[in-house]
C-alpha positions, 0 to 999 in steps of 0.5 A: 608798977603801973600808973592808971589814968582816967581817959574817956571814963576808962582806966588806961595803964601808962604802958598802953598810953606809951605804946599808943603814943609811939605807934602814932608817932612812928605810924604818922612818920611812915605815912608822911615820909613814904613819898608821893607818886613815882610818876616823873613830870616833865617841866613845861616847854617854853618854845618860841614857835610851834615847830620848836615845841614839836621838835622838843616833844619828839626829842623827848619821846626818842629819849624815853624810847631809848631808855626803855630799850636800855632797861630791857 
């Protein structure tokens, strides 16, 4: 047996309301939990001198290049 509710001037069955509620719940959860950008962000470099900063940046570039070679 179906109970009908008056929603926005139209008769809507309880089964339709339950499907809409579950769809909104699972759809909203999926959108919220699918994650953001996959881009990795490096933390800021707090170097005491410009040479130290350049050394760290060059080191990070070398490590990234080695990781790319290892994946291939």
